[in-house]
N, C-alpha and C positions, 0 to 999 in steps of 0.2 A: 556394195554387194558383200555379204558375209556368208561364208560356207563353213559348216562344222560337220565332222563325222565323229560318232561316238557309239558305244554299245549302250543299250537301254533295255530295261524290263518293262513290258506292258502288262498290266494286271487289271485294267479297266478300259472301257471304251475311250478311244482317242478323240478329244474335242476337235471339231472341224473336219472330221474324216469324210472324204469323198470315196474312199476305199478302205473299209474297216479291217482290222486284223484281230486274230484270236490272241488270248493271253500267251505270253512267252517272251523269249529273248530275241532282240532285233538289233541290227546295225541301222542307225538313223543317220540319214544325210539331210541336213537342215540348211536350206538356202533362204536367205532373208535379204530383201533389197529395200531401198528407200525411194523407189520410183513413185509414179502416180497412183499405184494401187489399182485394185479391181473392186468395183462395188460388190459387197457381200452377196447380194442376190444373183450375181453373175458367176459365182465361183464354180458351180457345176458345169457351166458352159466352157470353162477354161480347158477342159479335157476333150472337147469335141474337135474333130478335124476342121481346120481352117478358121478357128476362133481367133479373134484379135480385138484388142481395145483401141487399136490405132486406126484412124480413118484412112481411106484411100485404097486403091488397088495394090496388090502385091504385098500387103502388110500382114498376111495371115500365113500360118504354117502348120506343120504336123507335129511339132516338138512335144507338147504335153500329151497329145493323143497317143503318140508312140511310147512315151514314158509310162502312161497309164497301162497300156497293154503289156509292156515288159514287166512292170512291177506286179500286176495282177497275175501274170503267168507264173511268177515265182512265189506266190503266196504272200506278197507284201501288201503294204497299205500306203495311202497318201492322205495327208491332212493339210488343209490350207487355212491360213489366217490372213484375211484380206482387210486392209485398212485403206478405204477409199481416200485418196489424197495423201496417203502416208506409207505406201509400200505394201509388200506381200511377203509372207513367209510360207514356204512349202516344205513339208517334212515327208521324206520318203523313208519307209520302214521296210527293211528286207530281213527275212528270218535268218538268225544265226545258225550255223552248223555247230551243234553242241557235241558232235562225236569227237572222240579223242583222235588226234592226228595219227596217221599211220607212221610207223617207224620204218626207216629204210633197212632192208635186210643186209647183213654183212656179206661182202663178196670175198 
C-alpha cells in the first residue's frame, strides 16, 4: 500500500474520474495498492453502498460510498485507475484554500 499527499494543479479533465473537478489548485491524496484489483468495468460500482469484490456474506461496507459523499460535498473529485489482477489507484482531490492565512492580533 502506497499513500502520497501533495498539492497539484488541475487544468484539464482528470483521467479515470468518477467525480470530476473544475480547474484549480487541489490537495491530492493518492492511495495505490498491489491487491487483486477491480475490473475496469466495475469501477463506478465501487462507490455504491455495500459494494465488494470479495465473495461471501459480511464482506461489503460503506467506506467508499461515504468517501464519495464527503469529497463531493467539499467540491472535490475522485479518480480511479483499476488494474484487474494488478491493484487499484484511487486519487482524491480536495480544493485548496488559496486565501492568505489570517494573522493573529497582538494582545
